[in-house]
C-alpha positions as CSV (number, residue, x, y, z in Angstrom):
1,M,-70.9,69.5,49.9
2,S,-72.8,72.8,50.1
3,D,-74.2,74.5,46.7
4,T,-71.7,77.3,47.5
5,A,-68.5,75.0,47.2
6,K,-69.2,73.9,43.8
7,F,-67.0,74.6,40.7
8,E,-68.4,73.5,37.2
9,L,-65.6,73.3,35.0
10,Y,-65.2,73.2,31.3
11,L,-64.6,69.6,30.5
12,P,-65.8,69.2,26.8
13,G,-64.5,65.6,26.6
14,L,-66.4,64.4,29.6
15,Q,-69.2,63.0,27.7
16,N,-67.2,61.7,24.6
17,P,-67.2,58.2,24.2
18,Q,-63.9,58.3,22.6
19,N,-62.6,59.3,26.2
20,S,-63.8,56.1,27.9
21,N,-62.0,52.8,28.3
22,L,-58.7,54.0,28.2
23,N,-55.7,54.0,30.8
24,I,-54.0,57.2,31.7
25,L,-50.9,57.7,33.7
26,S,-50.7,61.1,35.7
27,A,-47.8,62.4,37.7
28,D,-47.1,65.0,40.6
29,I,-43.3,65.9,39.6
30,R,-41.6,67.5,42.4
31,A,-37.9,68.1,43.3
32,D,-37.8,65.5,45.9
33,Q,-40.4,63.1,44.8
34,T,-42.7,62.1,41.7
35,T,-46.2,60.6,42.4
36,F,-47.5,58.4,39.9
37,N,-51.1,57.5,39.8
38,Y,-52.5,55.1,37.1
39,Y,-56.3,55.3,36.1
40,H,-58.9,53.6,34.0
41,I,-61.3,56.1,32.2
42,K,-64.7,54.8,32.3
43,E,-68.0,56.7,31.6
44,G,-67.0,59.9,32.8
45,N,-65.1,58.6,35.8
46,L,-61.5,58.2,36.9
47,V,-60.9,54.7,38.3
48,L,-57.5,54.6,40.4
49,L,-55.8,51.4,39.8
50,K,-52.3,51.8,41.3
51,E,-50.4,54.6,43.0
52,E,-46.5,54.8,43.5
53,T,-43.9,57.5,44.7
54,Y,-40.3,57.7,43.5
55,N,-37.2,60.0,44.3
56,T,-36.8,62.2,41.5
57,F,-33.4,62.5,41.4
58,D,-32.8,58.8,41.2
59,F,-33.8,58.6,37.4
60,P,-32.1,60.2,34.5
61,S,-35.3,61.3,32.8
62,F,-39.1,61.2,33.4
63,S,-39.3,58.6,31.0
64,A,-37.1,56.2,32.5
65,M,-38.9,56.8,35.8
66,A,-42.4,56.2,34.3
67,L,-41.3,53.2,32.6
68,Q,-39.9,51.9,35.9
69,F,-43.2,52.6,37.7
70,L,-44.9,50.6,34.8
71,G,-42.7,47.7,35.0
72,D,-42.7,47.5,38.7
73,H,-46.7,46.9,38.8
74,N,-46.8,45.2,35.3
75,L,-49.1,47.8,34.2
76,D,-50.0,47.7,30.6
77,K,-48.5,51.0,28.8
78,P,-51.2,53.7,29.2
79,E,-52.9,55.4,26.0
80,R,-52.1,58.9,27.7
81,F,-49.2,60.5,29.9
82,S,-50.4,63.8,31.8
83,L,-47.8,65.1,34.0
84,G,-48.5,68.2,36.7
85,V,-45.1,69.9,36.6
86,P,-43.5,72.6,38.9
87,G,-43.0,75.5,36.3
88,P,-44.4,77.4,33.3
89,V,-45.2,75.3,30.4
90,I,-44.7,76.8,26.9
91,N,-45.4,74.9,23.7
92,N,-45.8,71.6,25.6
93,N,-42.2,72.0,27.2
94,C,-41.1,72.7,30.8
95,V,-37.7,73.8,32.2
96,A,-38.3,73.7,36.0
97,E,-35.5,75.1,38.3
98,R,-36.2,72.6,40.7
99,L,-36.0,69.5,38.8
100,P,-32.9,67.6,37.4
101,W,-33.9,67.3,34.1
102,S,-36.2,69.6,31.3
103,L,-39.6,68.0,30.4
104,V,-40.4,67.9,26.6
105,A,-43.3,66.2,25.6
106,E,-42.2,65.0,22.0
107,D,-39.0,63.5,23.8
108,I,-41.4,61.9,26.2
109,K,-43.3,60.2,23.4
110,A,-40.5,59.1,21.8
111,E,-38.6,57.6,25.0
112,S,-42.1,55.9,26.3
113,G,-44.1,55.1,23.1
114,V,-46.8,56.8,24.3
115,E,-48.4,58.9,21.8
116,D,-50.5,61.4,23.5
117,V,-48.4,63.3,26.3
118,F,-49.9,66.4,28.1
119,L,-47.8,68.8,30.4
120,I,-49.8,71.0,33.0
121,N,-48.7,73.5,35.1
122,D,-49.1,72.1,38.6
123,M,-51.4,75.1,39.9
124,E,-53.4,74.5,36.8
125,A,-53.7,70.9,37.8
126,T,-54.8,72.0,40.9
127,A,-57.5,73.8,39.7
128,Y,-58.8,71.0,37.5
129,F,-58.8,68.9,40.6
130,M,-62.0,71.1,41.4
131,G,-63.8,68.8,38.9
132,N,-63.8,65.8,40.9
133,L,-64.2,67.7,44.3
134,T,-65.4,65.7,47.2
135,P,-67.1,67.5,50.1
136,H,-64.5,66.9,52.9
137,C,-61.8,68.5,50.7
138,L,-63.0,72.1,51.5
139,M,-62.8,73.9,54.8
140,P,-64.7,77.2,54.9
141,I,-63.0,80.1,56.1
142,Y,-65.7,82.6,55.1
143,E,-69.1,82.1,53.1
144,H,-71.6,84.7,52.7
145,G,-74.3,82.4,52.1
146,N,-74.5,83.0,48.2
147,I,-72.0,81.8,45.6
148,S,-71.4,84.9,42.9
149,S,-70.7,83.8,39.4
150,G,-67.4,85.0,38.3
151,N,-63.6,84.0,38.2
152,V,-62.3,82.0,41.1
153,A,-58.5,82.5,42.5
154,I,-56.1,79.7,43.7
155,L,-53.4,80.3,46.0
156,A,-51.1,77.5,47.3
157,P,-48.1,78.0,49.8
158,G,-45.9,75.0,50.2
159,N,-42.4,74.6,48.7
160,G,-43.0,77.4,46.6
161,L,-45.9,79.8,46.3
162,G,-48.2,78.6,43.6
163,E,-50.9,80.9,42.0
164,A,-53.7,80.1,39.6
165,G,-57.2,81.0,38.4
166,M,-60.5,79.9,36.9
167,F,-61.9,82.0,34.1
168,W,-65.9,82.4,34.1
169,D,-67.1,82.2,30.6
170,G,-70.6,82.5,31.5
171,K,-71.2,78.8,31.8
172,H,-68.3,77.1,33.1
173,L,-64.9,77.8,34.8
174,R,-61.7,77.3,32.6
175,P,-58.4,76.8,34.7
176,F,-55.2,78.6,33.9
177,A,-51.8,78.9,35.3
178,T,-49.9,82.1,36.3
179,E,-46.3,82.7,37.9
180,G,-47.6,85.3,40.4
181,G,-45.6,83.7,43.2
182,H,-42.7,85.0,41.6
183,S,-44.0,88.7,41.7
184,E,-42.0,91.2,44.0
185,F,-43.1,91.4,47.6
186,S,-43.7,95.0,48.7
187,P,-43.7,96.2,52.4
188,R,-46.4,97.9,53.9
189,T,-45.2,98.8,57.4
190,D,-41.9,100.3,58.9
191,I,-41.0,96.6,60.3
192,E,-41.9,95.3,57.1
193,V,-39.5,97.3,55.3
194,E,-36.9,96.2,57.8
195,F,-38.1,92.6,56.7
196,Y,-37.7,93.3,53.2
197,Q,-34.2,94.8,53.4
198,Y,-33.2,91.5,55.4
199,L,-34.4,89.5,52.5
200,K,-33.0,91.7,49.9
201,S,-29.6,91.0,51.5
202,I,-30.3,87.4,51.1
203,Y,-31.9,87.0,47.6
204,G,-31.4,90.4,45.8
205,I,-34.9,90.2,44.5
206,V,-37.5,89.4,46.9
207,S,-40.6,87.7,45.5
208,W,-43.8,86.7,47.2
209,E,-42.6,83.0,47.1
210,S,-39.7,84.2,49.8
211,V,-42.5,85.0,52.1
212,L,-45.3,82.8,51.5
213,S,-43.6,79.1,51.4
214,K,-42.0,76.9,53.9
215,D,-38.6,78.7,53.2
216,G,-40.7,81.8,53.7
217,L,-41.9,80.8,56.9
218,F,-38.5,80.2,58.0
219,N,-37.4,83.6,56.9
220,I,-39.9,85.2,58.9
221,Y,-38.8,83.3,61.9
222,R,-35.2,84.2,61.3
223,F,-35.9,87.8,61.0
224,L,-37.9,87.6,64.2
225,R,-34.9,85.9,65.8
226,D,-31.7,87.5,64.2
227,V,-33.2,91.1,63.6
228,Q,-35.9,91.6,66.0
229,R,-34.2,89.5,68.7
230,H,-37.0,87.4,69.9
231,K,-35.3,84.5,72.0
232,E,-35.3,81.2,70.4
233,P,-35.7,78.4,73.2
234,E,-33.2,75.7,73.4
235,W,-35.6,73.1,72.4
236,L,-36.7,74.7,69.1
237,T,-32.8,75.0,68.4
238,L,-32.5,71.6,68.8
239,K,-35.5,70.5,66.5
240,I,-34.0,72.7,63.7
241,Q,-30.4,71.2,63.9
242,E,-32.0,67.7,63.8
243,G,-34.0,68.7,60.7
244,E,-37.5,68.1,61.9
245,D,-40.3,69.7,59.7
246,F,-40.3,73.3,60.6
247,T,-43.7,74.0,59.5
248,Q,-45.2,71.4,61.8
249,V,-42.8,72.4,64.7
250,I,-43.3,76.0,64.6
251,C,-47.3,75.6,64.3
252,A,-47.7,73.0,66.9
253,A,-45.7,75.2,69.2
254,A,-47.9,78.5,68.3
255,T,-51.0,76.6,68.7
256,E,-49.8,75.3,72.1
257,E,-48.8,79.1,72.8
258,R,-45.4,77.5,74.0
259,E,-43.3,80.5,72.9
260,M,-44.1,83.9,71.8
261,I,-41.7,83.8,68.6
262,C,-43.7,80.9,67.4
263,K,-47.0,82.7,67.5
264,L,-45.4,86.0,66.3
265,T,-44.0,83.7,62.9
266,M,-47.5,82.1,62.3
267,D,-49.6,85.4,62.9
268,T,-47.1,87.4,60.6
269,F,-47.2,84.5,58.1
270,I,-50.9,84.4,58.1
271,D,-51.3,88.4,57.5
272,F,-49.1,87.8,54.6
273,L,-51.2,85.1,53.4
274,A,-54.4,87.4,54.0
275,R,-52.6,90.2,52.1
276,E,-51.4,88.3,49.0
277,A,-54.8,86.5,48.6
278,N,-56.6,89.8,48.7
279,S,-54.1,90.9,46.0
280,L,-54.8,88.0,43.9
281,V,-58.4,88.2,44.1
282,L,-58.4,91.7,43.1
283,K,-55.9,91.0,40.1
284,L,-58.4,88.2,38.8
285,K,-61.7,90.0,40.0
286,A,-62.5,86.6,41.3
287,T,-66.0,87.1,42.6
288,G,-66.4,83.5,42.3
289,G,-64.3,82.6,45.3
290,L,-61.2,82.1,46.7
291,I,-59.4,78.6,47.3
292,I,-56.4,78.3,49.4
293,G,-54.2,75.0,48.8
294,G,-51.0,73.7,49.3
295,E,-49.1,72.0,51.8
296,I,-49.1,74.8,54.6
297,P,-52.6,75.3,54.8
298,I,-53.1,71.8,55.6
299,T,-50.9,72.2,58.6
300,I,-52.1,75.5,60.0
301,K,-55.9,74.6,59.7
302,N,-56.6,74.3,63.4
303,Y,-54.4,77.3,64.3
304,I,-55.7,79.9,62.0
305,N,-58.5,82.5,63.2
306,K,-60.9,82.5,60.6
307,E,-62.7,85.9,61.6
308,K,-59.1,87.6,62.0
309,F,-57.8,86.3,58.5
310,Y,-61.2,87.7,56.7
311,K,-60.9,90.9,58.4
312,K,-57.3,90.9,57.1
313,F,-58.3,89.8,53.7
314,I,-61.1,92.7,53.0
315,I,-58.6,95.7,53.8
316,S,-58.6,97.7,50.7
317,D,-58.3,101.3,49.4
318,K,-61.6,101.2,47.3
319,M,-62.6,97.4,46.7
320,E,-63.6,96.2,50.4
321,R,-67.1,95.9,48.7
322,L,-65.8,93.3,46.2
323,L,-63.8,91.5,48.8
324,K,-66.3,91.1,51.5
325,D,-68.9,88.7,49.8
326,V,-65.9,86.5,48.4
327,N,-66.3,82.9,49.9
328,I,-62.8,81.6,51.0
329,Y,-61.9,77.9,51.4
330,F,-58.7,75.9,52.6
331,L,-58.5,72.9,50.1
332,L,-57.5,70.0,52.5
333,N,-56.1,67.5,49.9
334,E,-52.5,66.8,49.3
335,K,-53.2,64.9,46.3
336,T,-54.7,67.8,44.0
337,I,-51.9,67.6,41.2
338,A,-51.8,64.1,40.1
339,S,-55.6,63.8,40.2
340,G,-56.1,67.3,38.4
341,A,-53.7,66.4,35.9
342,A,-55.6,63.2,35.2
343,Y,-58.7,64.9,34.8
344,Y,-57.1,67.4,32.3
345,G,-55.8,64.6,30.4
346,A,-58.8,62.5,30.3
347,F,-61.5,65.3,29.6
348,H,-60.1,68.8,28.2
349,V,-60.3,67.5,24.7
350,N,-63.5,66.7,23.0
């Protein structure tokens, strides 16, 4: 990895011997599936011993699912749980709309018998993944040759739109969560006003998550199809009806330039991605860099025109000087949440 791609996190417990020779169970909890990672902490490193995925809705509680995982693999009860959750964490509790049950740390402690239970927002967990980054995980979109000290912005479109940051304290980066993906989308052009009105008739309040997510990509597509009257080919109609992964289908067709509607959908999505990335960087004054993660960037990595994205990203009324030197990376790893949550649980406490 080049020096421009390193992120030094504040991890006060990294050298503490009390944080060694322990076992930690981390989880990436999602509405469809939950992935468990079981690690042994040894001398500042996490050694992965077992990984497994379960259907979230098959269990009456998180604790029941965690105990099932431990029992299935005959694993010792860990000293710590550290859970990446898809929603805001307040007082170590989380009520996430997409999950079938609430997550309350004290309840999980009582049900599992594990004394140390940490809940961390999934995007904050992604930020903590930067502490264990490997070179192949980052694809540069733009690098200006030098890394500037400063805050770092993280934007992750997938099932939802995750946004987080890392605050530069003068020596280290300190991750924090936001719920910026739920801020309201605002149109810029006449066509975007039509798009906004179309979404408003569906959602009432139109958030950026309604534009930059898997559902958002489909919203762009059906606006082009139903309002702008671009033709939907029969083969694509069939794939949509069969429930194939829409993001992969539309990206593949756009890459192959098979259908104009597919290319327009992808180009429009990427334009919106550049705009919201611009907004997040300005709000966080993220001179230390921009990281774009989530499932969608991994899918579109071979389609995106890096130069065009960069030119769209730096458009600003007065802040082009700040934006033009921000290093931009795609994060090419789908397992950031469970790994980052484990890093948080293992080393954020001294």
